[in-house]
N, C-alpha and C positions, 0 to 999 in steps of 0.2 A: 169705901176705898175700892179701887180697881186693881186687880192683880192678874197678870198675864203669864201663862205658861206657853212657850213657843216650842212645839214638839215636832221634830223631824222624823217622819215615818221611813221605814225601809232600810235602816242601818244594817249593813252586811250584804245588801243586794248586789253590789259591785264595788270595785275599787273607786270608780268615779263618784258613786253615791257616798261612800265613806269619806272621801276627800271633801265633798261638798258639805256634809254634815259637820265635819271637824272644823272647816273654815267658817261655817255659819255660827258655830259656837264660839270660836276664838276671836273672830272679827265682827260678828254680827249679833243678833238678838236671840239666837236659838239657845234655849235653856234646858231642853229635854229631848230625848230621842227614844225610839222603839226598835229593838233588835230582832231581826229575823234569824232565828238560830239554825235554820236549815239552808240558808243562802250560801252562795259561793264564797263570800268574803266575811263570813260570820266570825271566824277566829281573829282575823285582823281587826274587825270592828270591835270585838270584845276587849282586845288589848287596849285600844284607845279608851273605851268606856271605863275600864278599870282605873286608868290614870287621870281621867278628867273628873276630879272630885266634886266640882260644882254642877256637873251635868247629871240629871236624873236619867236613868236608863230603864225602860220598861220592856215588856215582851210583846212583840208584834207577831201574833200567832197566824200561821198560814195553814188553813185547813180547807182551802177551796175544793181540792180534788176529793176529799172525803165526803163532802156533801152531795156528790154525784151518784153515790151508791143508793141502794134501797133504804127506805126510812129506818127500819130497825138496825140494819147493819151500819148505816152512816152514823146513827146516834151513838152506838157502842164504839165504833172506830174513832169518832170525833173525840169522845171523852178520853179514850186511851191516848190519842195523838196530842191532845191538849196537855195532859199530864206529862207526856214524854217531852214535849217542847219546854214545859216549865222546868223539868229536871235538867234538860240540856242547857237552859239559860243559867241555872245555878252552877253547872259544871264550867261553863265558859267564863262567867263573871265572878264566881266565888261568893255569891250572895243572891238573895231573891230579887226579882224586879221591883221597881218602885211603883209600877202601874201596869195595867193590862189593856191591850187593844188588839185589833186584828187586821190582817191584810184585806183591803177592799171592804172593811167593816162587815165581814161575814158573821160576826157575833150577833148581828141584828136578826139573822135567820131564826125562826122559832125553834128549829131543831137544834141549833147551836147555843142559843142564849142560856138555857138552864145550866149547861155545863160551864159556861164562862162565869155565870153568877156563882156557881158552886165553888170554883177555884178562887174567885175574888173574895168570897166570904171566908173560905178556909184560911187564906193567907192575909186577910184584912187589907186588900188592895183596891184602889179605885179602878173601876172598869169604865171605859169610855162610854159616856151617855148614861151611866148608872151610878153616879156619885154626885157630890156637891159641886164638882167642876163642870161648868157649862162648856159644851163642845161647839167650836166654831170652825166650819169647814169650807167657807166661801173663798179662801185664798187658794185658788186652784185654777190652772190655766187651760183646762179643756171643758167646754160646755157644748152639748148637742153634737158631740163627735168632732168638733172643730177646735183648733188651737186659738187661744185668745191671750197673747202675751201681754196685751195692755191691761188685762185683769190682774196680773201678778207683778205689775210695776211698783216701784217704791211709792209713787204718787197715789196709786190706788190702795196700796196697803195702808198708807197714812190716813187716807179717807175712811177706810174700814175701821181703823182704830178709833177714829173720832165718832163714827156713827153706830158701830155695832158692838163695841166692848162695854159691858154693863158693870155695875157694882158687883163685887164678889170675885170669884176665881174663874177665869176663862182659859180653856186650852185652845190655842190656834194651831191647827195642824198644817204642816207644810211638807214639801218633798224636795229639798235642795239637793243638788248633785252636779256632777260633770258627765257629759256624754262619753261613754266608752263602749268598746265592742262587746263587753260582757253583760251589758244592760239589756235584758230581754223584755222590753216594754215599749209601748207607744207613747209613753210620757218621758221624753228625753230632753229636747231643747227647752222645754218648760222648766225643767229642774235648774238649768243654768240661769234662767230669768228669775226664778224664785230666789236663788242664791244671791244674785245681784241686789235684789230688793231687800233681803234680810240684812245685808251688809251695808246698806246705804245710810249715810249719816243723817239724811233727812228723816228716816224712820225713827232713829233714836231721839232726834229733836221733837218729833211728834209725840213720842211716849212721854217725854219730860213735860211738854206743854200741856198734855192731857192728864198729867199726874197718874199715869199707869205704871205700876211697879212690876218689873220682871221678876218672876219667881220660878221655881221648878217643883216637881213632885216631892223633892226633899223637904220643902217648906210647908207642905200641906198640913201635916199634923200640928206643927207650931201655929199656923194661922188659925186653924179650927179650934185648937185648945185655948187660944187667947181671945177668941170671939171676934177676930178681925175679918173673918170671911165666913 
């Protein structure tokens, strides 16, 4: 069986990103998201996350600046910041996250990974690329420093579903949103293109034709306990 978690990164980054993730969940195929607790619109985002009962909400840790310090200092500060953001998530959401990942995947850094693994084990959470969930990151609209909107079209997403989604559980990461003045990133128009693709009826038809079942991190324990994944 093929199971697909569609996870929208950067919840809380801006009002436009929040709108896009909400729309992708309500009208499209998005089943999961990751909250940035230090971002400008994190409280607004958490309010939505608390009411969307079928949406799994994980912690999108942002510790990019911490890693710029000296090795010993950055390791200590990173651990402290990771635990602080975890606590902030629980304050905002009233519960722990369903999964753990990081902004720009900084948890891959050898200085950061041990601390992420520690938190994941302590709270029994899946950490991106370190659980039974396969990570699929090719649905992205910038390659080689250039924008490629054709890569995040509905047609290309349907093709990727057909060729790249394997048996078991896969997380497809995405970044839907609307452009707004508060979004301090070079990835802007691409977010609106992703949103259009995620809400396109052709993508749902492709999922049905390929017998790919949409799930969220809420379902992970059930699927593993039943031996379905």
